[in-house]
C-alpha positions as CSV (number, residue, x, y, z in Angstrom):
1,M,-0.3,0.0,0.0
2,S,2.6,2.6,-1.2
3,G,1.5,6.3,-0.4
4,V,-1.0,5.3,2.0
5,T,-1.0,5.9,5.3
6,V,-2.0,3.7,8.1
7,F,-5.0,5.8,9.2
8,Q,-6.1,5.8,5.3
9,A,-6.0,2.6,5.2
10,A,-8.1,1.9,8.5
11,C,-10.6,3.9,6.9
12,I,-11.2,1.1,4.4
13,P,-14.4,-0.4,5.2
14,A,-14.1,-3.6,7.0
15,Q,-16.1,-6.7,5.6
16,R,-15.8,-9.0,8.8
17,A,-15.3,-9.3,12.4
18,T,-11.7,-10.8,14.0
19,A,-10.9,-12.3,17.1
20,A,-7.3,-12.2,19.0
21,P,-6.0,-13.0,22.4
22,M,-6.1,-10.0,25.0
23,Y,-4.9,-10.8,28.3
24,G,-5.1,-14.3,27.9
25,R,-8.6,-14.3,26.3
26,A,-10.4,-14.1,23.1
27,M,-11.8,-10.4,22.3
28,L,-14.4,-10.6,19.4
29,V,-14.2,-7.1,17.3
30,T,-17.2,-6.6,15.9
31,A,-17.7,-5.7,12.4
32,P,-18.4,-1.7,12.7
33,Y,-15.3,-1.3,14.7
34,V,-12.7,-3.4,12.9
35,P,-11.2,-0.3,11.2
36,L,-10.4,1.3,14.7
37,N,-9.3,-1.6,15.8
38,V,-7.0,-2.1,12.8
39,Y,-5.5,1.2,13.1
40,L,-4.7,0.7,16.8
41,K,-3.1,-2.6,16.2
42,A,-0.5,-1.0,13.3
43,S,0.3,1.9,15.6
44,G,3.6,1.2,16.9
45,V,3.2,3.6,19.9
46,G,2.2,2.5,23.5
47,N,-0.2,5.6,23.8
48,V,-2.5,6.6,20.8
49,S,-4.6,9.6,21.1
50,L,-7.4,10.3,18.9
51,T,-10.4,12.9,19.1
52,F,-13.8,11.8,18.3
53,E,-13.7,13.0,14.9
54,E,-11.0,11.2,14.0
55,I,-12.2,7.8,15.4
56,E,-15.7,8.8,13.3
57,T,-13.8,9.0,10.3
58,L,-11.6,6.0,10.8
59,L,-15.4,4.0,11.3
60,G,-17.1,5.8,8.6
61,F,-20.0,6.8,11.0
62,P,-21.2,9.1,14.0
63,L,-20.2,8.0,17.5
64,P,-23.2,7.1,19.7
65,T,-24.5,10.2,21.8
66,A,-23.7,8.0,24.8
67,A,-20.1,7.7,23.7
68,R,-20.1,11.8,23.9
69,L,-21.7,12.1,27.3
70,F,-20.5,9.0,29.2
71,N,-17.1,7.6,30.3
72,E,-18.5,4.2,31.1
73,W,-19.3,3.8,27.1
74,W,-15.6,3.7,26.7
75,T,-15.0,1.8,30.2
76,H,-17.8,-0.2,31.2
77,G,-17.9,-4.0,30.0
78,A,-14.4,-3.6,28.6
79,A,-13.1,-6.1,31.1
80,A,-16.1,-8.5,30.8
81,G,-16.1,-8.1,27.0
82,S,-20.1,-7.1,27.3
83,A,-19.6,-3.9,25.1
84,P,-19.2,-4.7,21.3
85,Q,-17.3,-1.3,20.8
86,S,-14.6,-2.2,23.7
87,G,-13.2,-5.1,21.3
88,A,-12.0,-2.7,19.1
89,W,-9.2,-1.5,21.6
90,T,-8.9,-4.7,24.0
91,N,-8.4,-7.0,20.6
92,A,-5.5,-4.4,20.0
93,G,-3.8,-4.9,23.8
94,R,-5.3,-1.5,24.9
95,K,-7.2,0.3,27.3
96,A,-9.4,3.2,26.6
97,W,-9.1,6.4,28.5
98,P,-11.8,8.9,27.6
99,N,-11.6,12.8,28.0
100,L,-15.1,13.8,27.2
101,F,-14.5,17.5,27.7
102,A,-11.6,17.5,25.2
103,R,-13.7,15.1,23.0
104,S,-10.8,12.4,22.8
105,V,-9.8,9.0,23.9
106,S,-6.2,7.4,24.6
107,F,-5.8,4.0,23.9
108,E,-3.0,3.0,26.0
109,R,-0.9,-0.5,26.4
110,P,-0.8,-1.8,29.8
111,T,2.6,-0.5,31.3
112,S,1.7,-1.7,34.9
113,P,-0.6,-4.3,36.2
114,R,-1.6,-1.9,38.6
115,R,-3.0,0.5,36.2
116,F,-5.1,-1.8,34.5
117,A,-6.6,-3.9,37.2
118,S,-10.3,-4.2,37.6
């Protein structure tokens, strides 16, 4: 993919969900969130910060209202795998740290077992 950035490649619509191990267990990435997962996996840095607008560009659709209003949309269910969107970052080995005021999310790889403990 010469001349195409990782961000542009991740914006290509995904056709299927993927699964990969995350902390010793498989996490499903539902189809609408595969582009975000691809982008996070391709990033070589430990902390990836994206604005809501950048996430929407990757996904190809607007984030739900709950994602803009509630931290729990980003954090609740991620450990249990019960929130379909959370597979996008947990499958990539990351945890989401939303900043609703700044309209952004930091996706961090674990650096300390204490920080990522539930």
